[in-house]
Each structure stands twice: as structure tokens, then as C-alpha cells.
C-alpha positions, -999 to +999 in steps of 0.1 A: +030+288+724+036+276+689+053+244+700+022+223+697+010+237+664+014+217+632+045+225+612+028+247+586+035+282+575+001+295+586+010+285+622+044+301+622+054+327+648+055+354+621+019+346+609+005+344+644+021+377+654+008+393+621-027+380+628-026+395+663-015+429+651-039+429+622-068+421+646-057+450+669-057+473+639-092+463+629-105+466+664-090+501+666-108+513+635-141+496+645-140+515+678-126+548+666-157+567+679-145+559+714-113+578+709-104+615+707-088+626+675-054+628+692-058+593+706-068+579+672-039+595+654-013+583+680-027+548+684-031+544+646+005+556+642+018+531+667-002+501+653+007+509+617+044+510+625+041+475+640+018+463+613+042+474+586+071+455+603+050+424+608+039+424+572+075+428+559+086+396+577+053+377+569+061+346+548+044+342+515+031+307+507+043+292+475+017+265+467-016+281+463-045+274+439-052+311+431-088+307+442-105+339+453-107+343+490-139+351+508-146+387+515-163+398+547-161+436+543-188+447+520-192+481+503-214+495+531-189+484+558-160+500+538-179+533+535-188+532+572-152+529+583-140+554+557-166+580+567-158+575+604-121+580+599-128+611+577-151+626+603-126+618+631-098+635+613-119+664+601-096+692+590-066+669+595-077+647+566-053+651+538-049+639+502-015+628+490+000+616+458+008+579+458+026+556+433+019+519+437+045+493+429+025+477+401+021+510+382+048+534+393+042+557+364+006+564+375-001+588+403-031+584+425-046+610+447-057+593+479-069+604+513-057+591+547-091+576+554-090+557+521-055+543+528-066+532+563-099+517+550-083+498+522-058+483+546-087+475+570-106+457+543-077+433+535-068+427+572-104+422+583-110+396+555-077+379+564-084+377+602-119+364+596-107+336+574-079+328+599-105+325+627-125+298+607-094+276+608-097+261+573-060+256+565-064+258+527-084+290+529-060+305+553-031+297+530-048+313+501-058+343+522-022+346+536-008+347+500-034+373+490-027+395+521+010+394+516+007+401+479-017+431+486+008+444+512+036+443+486+015+458+458-012+480+474-015+488+511+021+486+522+028+519+504-004+533+517+007+526+553+040+544+547+020+574+534-002+575+565+028+571+588+045+601+572+014+622+576+007+611+612+044+615+621+041+651+611+009+656+630+022+640+662+056+657+662+046+689+646+028+719+660-007+706+654-039+714+674-057+681+679-089+697+692-119+684+674-135+705+647-168+721+659-187+705+630-174+670+641-183+675+677-219+680+669-220+648+649 
């Protein structure tokens, strides 16, 4: 499949596989209202596991201009996704302490929905830029996405994986909250 593509990092097998998984993650969050709570937790757990692996092996471009990449997810979109996840999780929404690599002495209190939405924002922006096909913009966006994985959302994925692992393999009742069913 990648044999006819130009010999550039943005067309490497690792980047194409990452784009594919990132797109699947975004589509999952955009269609979460079609899933039961249990389906959402299990499918998110599965895709996050793969996403984390693909992000680890994602190459990081060296020659970039440090230009700001275009953003497609605005504040309203971010809140829409965040609120949807929070409603879907209901009583299973948790807040956990998080230390980020850039500031390990500082402890943040973050929710599962915030972790998932922050990751969505970076991945949605990246996949949209990738679809446009401008090689310079893709290279910049790839660098930013890999950097944000290393410094921000990589640790957030691990936090969510831990919480979802305990939900899936623990003794948890996945039935929807009565309040959420009415919404």
C-alpha cells in the first residue's frame, strides 16, 4: 500500500497507521450517543490501547518551522464532546490526579471526559490537516501531535486506560443512570 507513496516521513507506515487509529478514535467519540455505556467503555479501552502503541512508535519530524498548526476543534465542539462523554459515563465519571511530564511537581485533578476530549482535540486537528494533503502542514501537525502525546495526552490515555481497565474487569454495573436515560 505504501510502495507508491513518496519517501517522506508523513507517508511512512507508522504515520498512516496512526492516522487510521486516530480517525477511528475521533469517529468513536463523535458517535458515542449510538453506544451503550458498556460498549463505549469497552470500545474506548480497545482503541486507546492501540492509539497509545501507535503514538509511541510515531516518528517525530526534525525539520519544522514551528508555525502554529490550524485548529478545527473549537471551544463549542470541545464542550460538546466533553459533556457527551460525561453524560455517557454518568456515575462512572471519575477524577484522578495527574502529573504531566513537563511539570511533574504539579498535580492536576482531571476527569476521564476531559482526558478523552483533550486527546480528541489534538487527534481531530491532526487528522483534518492530514486529509488536506499539504505536506508542510502535515509535517508541522505531525510534530505537534507527537510532542503533545509526549507531554500531554499520552499520560492522560494511560490514566483513562487504568480507570477503564478497572471498570471492565471489576465488578461494575454498566446499566445507565436513570438521569442519563431521560436525557
